[in-house]
C-alpha positions as CSV (number, residue, x, y, z in Angstrom):
1,M,32.2,-17.9,4.3
2,G,31.9,-18.4,0.7
3,N,34.3,-17.2,-2.2
4,R,34.9,-13.6,-2.2
5,L,34.6,-11.5,-5.6
6,T,37.6,-9.4,-5.9
7,K,37.5,-9.1,-9.5
8,I,33.9,-8.3,-10.9
9,Y,34.6,-8.5,-14.4
10,T,35.9,-11.8,-15.8
11,R,35.3,-11.6,-19.4
12,T,33.9,-15.0,-19.8
13,G,30.4,-13.8,-20.8
14,D,31.8,-11.5,-23.6
15,E,30.5,-14.0,-26.2
16,G,26.9,-14.1,-24.6
17,T,27.3,-17.1,-22.5
18,T,27.2,-17.4,-18.4
19,G,27.9,-20.3,-16.1
20,L,25.3,-21.7,-14.2
21,G,25.8,-22.9,-10.5
22,D,26.7,-26.3,-11.7
23,G,29.6,-25.1,-14.0
24,S,27.9,-25.4,-17.2
25,R,27.5,-22.6,-19.7
26,V,24.5,-21.5,-21.3
27,M,23.6,-18.4,-23.6
28,K,22.4,-15.4,-21.5
29,N,19.0,-15.5,-23.1
30,S,18.3,-19.1,-22.3
31,L,14.8,-19.8,-20.3
32,R,17.0,-20.6,-17.3
33,V,18.8,-17.4,-17.2
34,T,15.6,-15.5,-18.2
35,A,13.6,-17.3,-15.0
36,Y,16.6,-16.4,-12.5
37,G,17.1,-12.9,-14.0
38,T,13.7,-12.1,-13.7
39,T,13.5,-13.3,-10.2
40,D,16.7,-11.0,-9.3
41,E,14.8,-8.3,-10.8
42,L,12.1,-8.9,-8.6
43,N,14.3,-9.1,-5.5
44,S,15.5,-5.6,-6.3
45,V,11.9,-4.4,-6.8
46,V,11.0,-5.5,-3.3
47,G,14.3,-3.9,-2.2
48,M,12.8,-0.4,-3.9
49,V,9.6,-1.1,-1.8
50,L,11.9,-1.4,1.5
51,A,13.8,1.7,0.7
52,L,10.6,3.7,1.5
53,P,9.1,4.0,4.9
54,V,7.1,1.0,5.3
55,P,5.4,-0.4,8.6
56,E,8.1,-2.8,10.6
57,A,5.9,-5.7,10.0
58,I,6.1,-5.5,6.3
59,N,9.6,-4.8,6.5
60,R,10.4,-8.0,8.2
61,V,8.1,-10.0,6.0
62,L,9.5,-8.4,2.5
63,T,13.3,-8.6,3.9
64,E,12.6,-12.6,4.7
65,V,11.1,-12.7,1.1
66,Q,14.2,-11.2,-0.3
67,H,16.2,-14.2,1.2
68,H,13.6,-16.4,-0.3
69,L,14.0,-15.0,-3.6
70,F,17.9,-15.2,-3.4
71,D,17.4,-18.9,-2.4
72,L,15.0,-19.3,-5.4
73,G,17.6,-17.6,-7.8
74,G,20.2,-20.3,-6.5
75,E,17.7,-22.8,-7.1
76,L,16.9,-21.8,-10.6
77,C,20.7,-21.3,-11.3
78,I,21.6,-24.7,-10.4
79,P,19.9,-27.5,-12.4
80,G,18.4,-30.1,-10.2
81,H,18.8,-27.9,-7.0
82,E,15.9,-27.5,-4.4
83,A,15.7,-24.8,-2.2
84,L,12.2,-23.6,-1.5
85,K,10.2,-26.2,0.4
86,E,6.4,-26.3,1.3
87,V,7.1,-24.5,4.7
88,H,8.2,-21.4,2.6
89,V,4.6,-21.4,0.8
90,S,2.8,-22.0,4.0
91,W,4.7,-19.1,5.8
92,L,3.7,-16.8,2.9
93,E,-0.1,-17.9,3.3
94,R,0.2,-17.0,7.2
95,Q,1.8,-13.7,6.4
96,L,-1.0,-13.1,3.8
97,D,-3.7,-14.1,6.0
98,S,-2.4,-11.9,8.6
99,F,-2.2,-8.9,6.6
100,N,-5.7,-9.6,4.5
101,E,-7.5,-10.0,7.6
102,E,-7.7,-5.9,8.7
103,L,-8.5,-5.1,5.0
104,P,-11.9,-4.6,3.7
105,A,-13.5,-7.0,1.3
106,L,-12.8,-6.2,-2.5
107,K,-15.6,-5.9,-4.9
108,D,-13.8,-4.3,-7.7
109,F,-10.5,-4.3,-9.5
110,I,-7.9,-1.9,-8.0
111,L,-5.6,0.6,-10.1
112,P,-2.0,0.4,-9.1
113,G,-0.9,3.3,-7.0
114,G,-2.1,4.7,-3.5
115,G,1.4,6.1,-2.3
116,Q,4.9,5.4,-3.3
117,A,5.5,2.4,-1.3
118,A,2.2,0.9,-2.4
119,A,2.8,1.6,-6.1
120,A,6.2,0.0,-5.8
121,C,4.5,-2.5,-4.2
122,H,2.2,-3.2,-7.1
123,L,5.3,-2.9,-9.5
124,A,6.9,-5.7,-7.5
125,R,3.7,-7.7,-7.8
126,T,3.6,-7.4,-11.6
127,V,7.4,-8.4,-11.9
128,C,6.5,-11.2,-9.7
129,R,3.9,-12.5,-12.2
130,R,6.3,-12.1,-14.8
131,A,9.0,-14.2,-12.8
132,E,6.2,-16.9,-12.5
133,R,5.7,-16.8,-16.2
134,C,9.3,-17.3,-16.9
135,V,9.5,-20.2,-14.3
136,I,6.6,-21.9,-15.8
137,S,8.2,-21.2,-19.5
138,L,11.5,-22.9,-18.2
139,G,9.3,-25.8,-16.4
140,E,7.7,-26.6,-19.7
141,H,11.3,-27.7,-21.1
142,E,13.1,-28.9,-18.0
143,Q,12.3,-30.5,-14.5
144,L,11.6,-27.9,-11.7
145,P,10.8,-28.3,-8.3
146,A,7.2,-27.6,-8.0
147,Q,7.4,-25.1,-5.1
148,S,9.1,-22.6,-7.4
149,I,5.9,-22.0,-9.2
150,I,3.8,-22.2,-6.4
151,Y,5.8,-19.8,-4.1
152,L,5.9,-17.0,-6.7
153,N,2.2,-17.5,-7.3
154,R,1.6,-16.9,-3.8
155,L,4.2,-14.3,-3.3
156,S,2.2,-12.2,-6.0
157,D,-0.8,-12.5,-4.0
158,L,1.3,-11.3,-0.9
159,L,2.4,-8.3,-2.6
160,F,-1.1,-7.4,-4.0
161,V,-2.4,-7.5,-0.2
162,I,0.9,-5.6,1.2
163,A,0.2,-3.1,-1.5
164,R,-3.4,-2.4,-0.4
165,V,-1.9,-2.2,3.0
166,L,0.8,0.2,2.4
167,A,-2.0,2.5,0.5
168,R,-3.8,2.9,4.0
169,H,-0.5,3.2,5.6
170,E,0.5,6.3,3.5
171,G,-2.8,7.8,3.9
172,G,-3.5,7.0,0.2
173,S,-6.8,5.6,-1.1
174,E,-7.2,2.8,-3.6
175,V,-8.6,3.7,-7.0
176,L,-11.2,1.6,-8.2
177,W,-11.3,0.4,-11.8
178,Q,-14.5,1.9,-13.1
179,S,-16.1,-0.2,-16.1
180,N,-19.0,1.9,-16.3
181,R,-17.3,5.3,-16.6
182,P,-18.7,7.5,-19.4
183,P,-16.9,7.3,-22.7
184,L,-14.1,9.6,-24.1
185,E,-15.2,12.7,-25.7
186,E,-14.1,13.0,-29.3
187,S,-12.5,16.3,-29.8
């Protein structure tokens, strides 16, 4: 087992810096810290989904996703480290295809909602998209493993499909965006 944290505060970040996994120090608002911090935020939002009643198949998949996100955070925290491989993306694609198989085809955009777990999953999807943008920004300045961005892109698709599954599981319905709705009344 790794090192145990016996003291949570270290005071080493009081000047606005933090330590990376390779021992170097960077500003807490650096692109790298923003990327792994947003990935950590995504992991927390996935945890919020799992704190709600969800089908066991979704629980298993999202729990595995949490492990992957922790691995990705480590990858982003240690310059030059690669944790996610093509097999991780392939696994996401298989899960995506499996969950999507039972859903009706989409003809319109869906407004986020559909029940508590579905809405939380939509929130996870939007945080995932933000994490993806943060990793892309980091990748414009530093060399990153290709699978990092691909994984987040595919994960956001999976979270969208799982949100649709959860809306049905919770007995809710998907609210379709209506582009041709009547204009608002002036008052």
